[in-house]
C-alpha positions in Angstrom: 96.6 136.7 82.5 94.1 136.5 85.5 93.1 133.0 86.8 90.2 131.1 88.8 90.4 129.4 92.5 88.0 127.4 93.8 87.3 126.0 97.0 84.3 124.1 98.6 82.9 123.7 102.2 80.3 121.0 103.7 77.4 121.4 106.2 77.3 120.2 109.7 74.4 117.9 108.0 76.6 116.3 105.3 77.3 112.5 106.0 81.2 112.7 106.3 80.8 115.8 109.0 77.8 113.8 111.1 80.8 111.1 111.5 83.4 114.0 112.3 81.2 115.5 115.2 80.0 111.9 116.4 84.0 111.5 116.7 85.2 114.1 118.1 82.3 114.1 121.2 83.4 111.0 121.5 87.2 112.4 122.0 85.7 115.5 123.8 83.6 112.8 126.7 87.0 110.6 126.8 89.2 114.1 127.6 86.2 115.6 129.6 86.5 112.5 132.1 89.9 111.6 131.6 92.6 114.6 130.0 95.1 111.3 129.5 92.8 109.4 127.3 94.4 108.0 124.0 91.8 108.1 121.3 91.6 107.2 117.7 87.8 106.7 116.7 86.3 106.6 113.1 82.5 106.8 112.2 80.4 105.6 109.3 77.0 106.6 108.7 74.3 105.3 106.7 70.8 104.7 106.1 69.3 104.2 109.7 72.5 103.2 111.1 76.3 104.2 113.0 79.5 102.2 113.2 81.9 103.3 115.6 85.3 101.8 115.2 88.7 102.3 116.5 91.0 102.8 119.6 90.7 103.9 123.1 93.1 103.7 126.1 91.2 105.7 129.1 90.4 105.4 132.2 87.0 106.1 131.9 83.8 104.4 130.5 80.8 105.8 128.4 77.4 105.5 126.8 79.0 106.0 123.2 75.5 105.1 121.9 73.9 107.5 123.5 76.3 109.8 122.8 76.7 109.5 118.9 72.3 109.9 118.9 72.7 113.0 121.1 74.9 114.4 118.2 72.7 113.1 115.2 69.5 114.8 117.1 71.4 118.1 117.6 72.4 118.2 114.1 68.9 118.4 113.1 68.3 114.8 112.1 64.9 114.3 114.1 62.9 112.9 111.6 61.9 109.3 110.3 61.5 110.5 106.6 64.7 111.4 106.7 65.5 107.8 106.8 68.2 108.7 109.2 67.6 110.3 112.8 69.0 110.1 117.1 66.1 108.2 118.6 65.9 105.6 115.7 69.1 104.7 113.8 71.0 101.3 115.2 74.3 102.2 116.3 77.3 99.6 116.7 80.4 100.1 118.7 83.5 98.4 117.7 85.6 100.3 119.8 88.7 98.8 121.5 91.7 99.0 123.4 94.7 101.1 121.5 97.6 98.8 120.3 100.5 98.2 123.1 103.3 98.2 120.0 102.0 102.1 119.4 101.6 103.1 122.9 104.9 102.0 123.9 106.6 105.0 121.6 104.4 107.4 122.4 104.4 107.2 126.3 107.5 108.3 128.4 108.9 108.7 132.1 109.5 112.5 130.9 106.5 113.6 129.5 108.4 116.3 127.7 109.9 113.2 125.8 106.5 112.2 124.5 107.2 110.7 121.2 104.6 111.6 118.2 101.8 109.3 117.5 102.8 108.6 114.0 105.1 109.4 110.8 103.9 111.7 108.5 103.9 115.5 107.6 101.4 118.3 108.3 100.9 121.9 106.9 99.8 124.8 108.3 98.8 128.1 105.9 98.1 131.7 106.3 97.4 135.1 103.8 96.2 138.3 104.3 93.5 138.0 101.9 90.9 137.5 104.6 91.0 139.1 108.2 91.5 136.1 109.8 94.2 135.1 107.2 92.4 132.3 105.5 91.7 131.6 101.8 89.2 133.7 100.9 87.1 131.3 98.4 87.1 128.6 101.7 85.8 131.5 104.3 82.9 132.3 101.7 81.9 128.7 101.7 82.1 128.2 105.2 80.0 131.3 106.1 77.5 130.3 103.2 76.5 127.2 105.1 76.7 128.4 108.6 74.0 131.2 108.1 71.7 128.3 106.1 71.8 126.1 109.1 71.3 129.0 110.8 67.9 129.9 108.9 66.7 126.1 108.7 67.3 125.8 112.8 65.2 129.4 112.9 62.4 127.9 110.3 61.0 131.0 109.5 62.5 132.5 106.2 63.3 129.0 105.1 61.3 126.7 106.4 61.7 123.4 104.3 65.8 123.3 104.7 66.6 119.6 105.7 70.7 119.3 107.1 72.6 118.0 104.1 74.5 121.0 101.7 77.5 121.7 99.9 79.0 125.4 99.2 81.5 126.2 96.7 83.1 129.4 95.6 85.0 130.5 92.5 87.3 134.0 92.5 89.1 135.6 89.7 92.8 136.6 90.6 94.9 139.0 89.3 98.3 138.2 88.0 99.8 139.4 91.9 97.4 137.0 93.3 94.6 139.7 94.3 90.9 138.8 94.8 89.0 140.5 91.7 85.7 139.2 91.6 83.7 136.6 92.9 82.7 134.3 89.4 80.4 131.4 90.3 78.6 130.2 93.5 77.2 126.5 93.9 74.6 126.1 96.3 73.4 122.4 96.8 70.8 122.5 99.5 68.5 119.2 101.0 65.0 120.1 101.3 61.5 119.0 102.0 59.4 117.4 99.3 57.1 120.0 97.2 54.2 119.1 95.1 55.1 120.9 91.8 59.8 120.4 90.7 59.6 123.7 88.7 57.7 125.5 91.8 60.4 124.4 94.1 63.6 124.9 91.9 62.0 128.9 91.5 61.5 129.2 95.0 64.9 127.7 96.4 66.7 130.1 93.7 64.9 132.9 94.9 65.6 132.2 98.5 68.8 131.7 98.5 69.9 135.4 96.2 67.3 137.2 98.3 67.5 135.9 102.0 70.5 133.6 102.2 73.4 135.7 100.2 73.0 139.4 101.7 72.9 137.9 105.5 76.6 136.3 104.3 78.0 139.3 102.4 77.4 140.9 104.9 79.5 139.5 107.6 82.3 140.8 105.2 84.0 144.1 104.9 83.8 146.1 102.1 86.6 145.2 100.3 85.3 141.8 100.1 81.6 143.1 99.3 82.5 144.5 96.2 83.9 141.1 94.9 79.9 140.0 95.0 78.3 141.3 91.1 75.5 141.4 89.5 77.9 139.0 86.8 78.2 135.9 89.6 76.6 132.3 87.7 74.3 131.2 90.4 74.2 127.1 90.4 71.7 126.4 93.1 70.9 122.6 93.4 71.8 122.1 89.8 70.6 119.1 89.7 67.2 120.1 90.8 65.4 118.0 93.4 67.3 117.1 96.7 65.0 115.3 98.9 67.1 112.8 99.6 70.1 113.6 101.5 72.1 112.9 104.4 73.2 109.2 105.6 70.0 107.8 103.7 71.1 109.9 100.2 75.0 108.4 100.9 77.7 107.2 103.4 79.8 109.4 105.3 82.9 108.6 107.1 85.3 109.9 109.5 88.1 112.0 107.8 86.6 112.4 104.2 86.9 116.0 104.4 90.4 117.4 104.7 90.2 120.0 102.4 87.2 120.9 103.6 88.7 121.2 107.5 92.1 123.4 106.4 92.6 125.5 103.3 90.3 125.0 100.9 93.2 123.6 98.4 95.5 126.4 99.6 98.5 126.1 100.3 99.0 122.0 101.3 97.8 119.3 103.2 100.0 116.3 104.2 97.0 114.3 103.8 96.1 113.1 107.8 92.6 113.5 108.8 92.1 115.1 112.2 88.7 114.4 114.0 88.1 111.7 116.9 92.3 111.8 117.1 93.2 112.9 120.7 96.2 115.2 120.2 98.9 113.0 120.7 98.1 112.3 116.6 100.6 114.8 115.7 98.2 114.6 112.1 96.4 116.8 114.3 98.6 118.4 117.0 100.9 119.6 114.5 98.6 120.6 111.9 97.1 122.7 114.5 100.5 124.5 115.8 101.4 124.3 112.2 98.7 126.9 111.8 99.4 128.7 114.7 103.3 129.8 113.6 101.9 130.8 109.6 99.2 132.7 111.1 101.4 134.7 113.5 104.5 135.0 110.9 101.9 136.7 108.6 100.0 138.6 111.3 103.8 139.9 112.3 104.6 140.8 109.1 107.3 138.3 107.8 105.3 137.6 104.3 101.8 137.9 103.0 101.4 134.1 102.5 103.0 131.5 104.3 102.8 127.8 104.5 104.8 125.9 107.1 105.6 122.3 107.0 106.9 119.9 110.0 107.5 116.2 110.1 107.9 113.5 112.5 109.1 110.0 112.9 106.4 107.9 115.0 108.0 107.3 118.7 110.4 110.1 118.2 109.9 113.9 120.2 112.1 116.2 117.8 110.2 116.9 114.7 112.7 115.5 111.4 111.8 118.8 109.4 110.8 122.1 109.7 110.7 123.8 106.3 108.4 127.8 105.4 107.4 128.7 102.3 106.6 132.7 101.7 105.5 131.9 97.8 108.1 135.3 96.6 105.7 137.3 99.5 108.3 137.7 102.0 108.6 141.2 103.3 112.0 140.8 105.2 115.5 140.3 103.5 115.9 136.2 105.1 115.6 134.0 102.8 113.0 130.7 103.3 115.7 128.0 105.2 116.7 131.2 107.4 112.8 132.0 108.2 112.1 128.4 109.5 115.9 128.3 111.3 114.1 131.1 113.3 110.9 129.4 113.4 112.0 126.7 115.2 114.0 128.7 117.6 110.8 130.2 119.1 108.0 127.1 118.6 108.5 123.9 120.6 107.1 121.4 118.0 107.9 118.3 120.2 104.4 117.4 120.8 104.2 117.6 124.4 105.2 121.1 124.4 102.4 121.1 121.8 99.8 120.2 123.4 100.6 122.2 126.4 101.2 125.6 124.2 97.8 125.4 122.7 95.9 123.7 125.9 95.1 120.7 123.7 94.3 118.3 126.5 90.9 119.5 126.8 87.4 118.5 125.3 87.6 121.6 122.6 86.9 119.3 119.6 83.6 119.4 118.7 83.8 122.9 117.9 86.3 122.1 115.5 84.2 119.1 113.4 82.2 121.4 111.4 83.0 124.6 108.4 86.6 124.3 109.2 89.4 123.8 111.8 90.9 126.6 111.1 90.1 130.7 110.7 87.9 130.6 113.5 87.3 132.9 116.8 89.4 131.8 119.5 87.1 132.0 122.9 86.2 130.1 126.3 83.3 128.5 127.0 81.9 126.2 129.6 80.8 122.7 129.1 78.7 120.1 130.8 79.6 116.0 130.5 77.3 113.5 132.1 78.1 109.8 132.0 76.0 107.0 133.6 79.1 105.4 135.3 81.0 108.6 136.1 78.7 111.5 137.1 78.3 115.3 135.9 81.2 117.7 135.3 81.5 121.7 134.1 84.2 122.4 132.3 85.7 125.5 131.1 87.6 125.2 128.4 89.8 127.4 125.3 88.3 127.4 122.2 90.9 127.6 119.4 93.8 128.5 120.9 96.0 128.0 117.7 93.9 131.0 116.0 95.6 133.3 118.7 97.6 135.9 117.2 99.5 135.5 121.0 103.4 135.5 119.1 103.7 138.0 117.4 105.4 140.5 119.4 107.9 137.5 120.2 108.4 137.1 116.6 108.7 140.7 115.6 111.4 141.0 118.8 113.4 137.8 116.8 113.1 139.3 113.3 114.1 142.5 114.5 110.8 144.5 113.1 
């Protein structure tokens, strides 16, 4: 019997995502000036206020208040009417030094034996459902909000948009897990005030269906475009007016959108957030490494859908477990346990090895902090960082290294396929 599955996304102007982006931009700046920085920073945003908290051990010193303000302005909170803007908000820094009790278990004389920054389990997932090996409902949800932000910045076709927004997509699947059609689309977007509420709703409904959605749909291959149909139920700003939003409408915290950040409810999640954490924290680095493994396994044809789990003990380099679930979609004559054993032989999952393999001790994290950490195109970019205390530096970095299909040939050779 057909079944339904739903995923959601939130925009870069959502309060929780503002917090994530501030935390990750702070991390980038610390890593840019000192690649050995240890960072675990949290951000709280609310009406007119930003609070920075957490632990940092670094040889550099930053103007963290100005960095936070710049992020807020970049996102688009630049007007007093929003009750939250980068130029006028208060920024309180409560950052302090990392606990030596934690650090003694992580740093080792032999860097290769660096211990895990915490205990826990992390998951990586991949599926043949989309070209980027991501779940389709989440991929559509992300692209809707990415395109909405572009329209907001263009300020032409839809000039009344404000930064806060959420999306949600429901897809009908067949018994053999193949998408059949899109059943429902939800989009709530913050907007400028209108003179008449009814006129406002009519205009927003029209613009979303006639301007936004065609720009989104054309980004997908033909087989996905065919899933969009005239029977889709649209819920556009279903509560009506959405003028008060952002941190003035709802407080935001780092790490509250972990399902949006990963696979939209597909696969599994170990519970650890990513943003604001340097790569010694396996919550982040091992989740990226697990995605890297799952994506390369699926791309190599091992299975059509794969979930990889890895777990650690704090201060211990070797993972306590590595497991693989193919959801009965395996294309080879091997059990899940046998596949996992091969994975352990191919991929070194010690924290230091992950950092080196995926080049994680670089300032690459601001770009991960909105619209998902997985499924994006790996690319090289040049970044400029400035500090009133350390000067100006230029860095070329590689983004989203865990999305590279650079282990497909090694996997095929190891599995004799």
